N, C-alpha and C positions, 0 to 999 in steps of 0.2 A: 317466650319459648315454653313456659309452663302451660300455656293454653293450647298447645298442640294436641291434636287428637291422636290418641294411642290406637294403632291398628293392631288387632289381634291376628297373629299369623295363623295359618291353618294348623290345627292341632295334628301333629305328626302321629300321635298315638291313634287318633280316630282314622286317619288315612290308612295306617297299617292294618287296623282291625277290618276296615272295609275291604282292603285288598285280600286279606286272609279269608274273609267270608266269600269273596268272589272265587278264590282258588278252591275253597271247600265245595262250593256248588259245582264248579267244573269237574272236580275230582269225583264228586258223587254221581254226576251224570255219566262220566266215563266208566265208572266201576259199579254199575247197577246190576251186573249179572249175579245170578244166584249160585251159591256154592254149598255143596253138601258137606256137613261136618259130622264126624262120629265122636260122641262124647260118651265113654263107657259103653252102655248098651243102647243109647239113643242115637238116632239119625236126625239131624236138624238141617233144614235148608235155610240159609241166611244170605242176604245180599252181601257181596264182597266188601262194599264200603263200610257196612256196619261191622263186619268182622275186623277190618283193619282199624277202624276207630276204637272199637272195644279193646283190641290188643294194645293200642297206644294208651288208652285210658288206664288200663290195668298196669302197664309198664310205668306210667307216671305215678300212680297211687301206691304201688307196692313198696317203694323205698320209704314213703311217708309213714306207712303203717309199721314198718320195722323200727322207726324211731320212737314209737309210743312208749315202750317200757323205759327208755332212756329219759324221756320227758317226765314221766312219773317219778323216776328216781331223783332227777334234778329238782323237781318241785318239792319233794319231801326233804331233801337236803336244804333247800332254801328256807322252808318253814322251820326246820330245826335250828338253822343258823340264826334266824330272826328271834326265836325264843331265847337262844343263848345270849344274843346281843341285849335283849331286854333285861335278862337276869343280871348281866354284867353292869348295865347302866344303873339298875336298882342298887346293886351292891356298892358301886362307886359313889352313888349319892349318899348312902348311909355312911360310908367311910369319910366323906367330905364333911358331913354334918357332925360326926362324933370326933373328928380329929381335933385335938387340943391346939391352941395357939402356941407359938414358940414362946418360951419363958413364962408361960402361964398367964400372960396379960393379953387381952383381945385388943386388936388395933382400934376397933370402934370405941372401946372404953377410953383409950388414950385421947382420942379426938374430942370426946365429950368433956373431959376434964379441962382441956385447954380453953374451951369456949366459955 
């Protein structure tokens, strides 16, 4: 049974991407008419499909740009927390080294005397 040949099923992600590409081509061919756009003082003639895709792209990217200040804030908090953690680890190492043994006798010294 271990010698059976494994067949790779058709990659569903690849099939979906091909279908989306086909739909995009059909959409482009059906919406190739030119549209006049007024932006402030300029008049621009743009194919309808370009206008629709540009609006979709802007609508997709706009929320991502609004999160940039939040990401910067979280990164600065992370670096500050890492520094505090390193300082705490250093201080606990110093405390462990300088902490005296109970009753003034080190456990290691007692083992050495018995041998």
